[in-house]
C-alpha positions in Angstrom: 86.8 159.9 35.7 87.3 163.7 35.7 90.3 165.2 37.5 89.3 165.4 41.1 88.9 168.8 42.8 91.2 169.7 45.6 89.9 171.5 48.7 92.8 173.8 49.6 91.6 175.3 52.8 88.6 176.3 54.9 87.7 178.6 57.8 84.5 179.9 59.3 82.3 180.8 56.4 84.9 180.1 53.7 86.2 177.1 51.6 88.7 177.3 48.8 88.4 174.7 46.1 90.9 174.7 43.2 91.7 178.3 43.9 88.1 179.5 44.0 86.6 180.9 47.2 83.1 179.9 48.2 81.3 181.6 51.1 78.0 179.6 51.2 77.2 176.0 52.0 77.8 173.8 49.0 77.5 170.5 47.3 80.3 168.9 45.3 79.2 166.3 42.8 81.3 163.3 41.7 81.7 164.9 38.2 83.4 168.0 39.8 80.4 170.4 39.6 80.0 172.6 42.6 76.6 173.9 43.7 77.1 176.8 46.0 73.5 177.6 46.8 72.8 174.6 49.0 70.1 174.9 51.6 68.7 172.4 54.0 65.1 172.1 55.2 66.2 172.3 58.8 69.4 174.3 59.4 71.6 171.9 61.4 69.9 168.6 60.4 70.7 166.8 57.3 67.9 164.8 55.6 67.7 162.7 52.5 65.7 165.4 50.7 68.6 167.9 51.3 71.0 165.7 49.2 68.6 164.0 46.8 70.4 165.4 43.7 73.8 164.3 45.2 72.5 160.8 45.8 71.1 160.6 42.3 74.5 161.6 40.8 75.8 158.1 41.8 78.5 158.6 44.4 80.2 155.6 46.1 81.0 157.9 49.1 79.4 161.1 50.4 81.5 163.3 52.6 79.5 165.5 54.9 81.4 168.5 56.3 79.4 169.1 59.5 80.8 172.6 60.0 83.7 174.1 61.8 82.4 172.9 65.1 80.5 169.9 63.8 77.0 171.1 64.5 75.3 169.7 61.4 74.0 166.2 62.1 72.5 163.6 59.8 69.0 162.8 60.8 68.4 159.4 62.4 68.4 156.6 59.8 70.0 158.6 57.0 73.3 156.7 57.1 71.5 153.3 57.0 69.3 154.5 54.1 72.3 155.6 52.1 74.2 152.4 53.0 71.2 150.4 51.6 71.8 152.2 48.4 75.5 151.2 48.5 76.7 154.7 49.5 79.3 155.1 52.3 78.7 158.2 54.4 81.6 160.0 56.3 80.3 162.9 58.4 83.0 164.9 60.2 83.9 168.5 61.1 85.1 170.3 58.1 88.9 170.0 58.6 88.7 166.2 58.9 86.1 166.0 56.2 88.3 167.9 53.8 91.2 165.5 54.5 88.9 162.5 53.6 87.6 164.3 50.5 91.1 165.1 49.2 92.3 161.5 49.9 89.4 159.6 48.5 88.3 161.7 45.5 91.1 160.3 43.4 90.2 156.7 44.3 86.3 156.6 44.2 83.3 158.5 43.0 83.0 161.0 45.9 80.3 163.5 46.4 80.3 166.0 49.3 78.3 168.6 51.1 79.8 171.2 53.4 78.2 173.4 56.0 80.6 176.3 56.2 79.8 177.9 59.5 79.1 176.4 63.0 
C-alpha cells in the first residue's frame, strides 16, 4: 500500500495535501493520485456518475467532503448502491471529513472527494 496522503488544512476554496495547495474540487484515489479538476453533473448533488472512476479504483471507504458548510449531498440511494459494492461512505463537512480521511487512510484503501466551497 502506498504511503497515505495527509490533508494538512482546509478553508473556503482551499485544501492543502502534503504541502501542495489545491483551489478546485478534487478526488483523491486510494493509490494517492489527486485529480483536481473534479466536476459534478449537478453542482451540490453527488451522483454515482460523478465518482465512477473513484469507485472503479477499488476503495473500501469513500470520504465525501461536503463543503465548508456541508451543502453537497449524496443523491438518494447512492449510499445503498455503494454499500452493495462493499464500499463504506462517510459524508461530512470538510473539517470532519478530513479528520476521518487522515485517520482511516493508513488503515484501509480510502478514496475521497472534496467540494471546497459551500
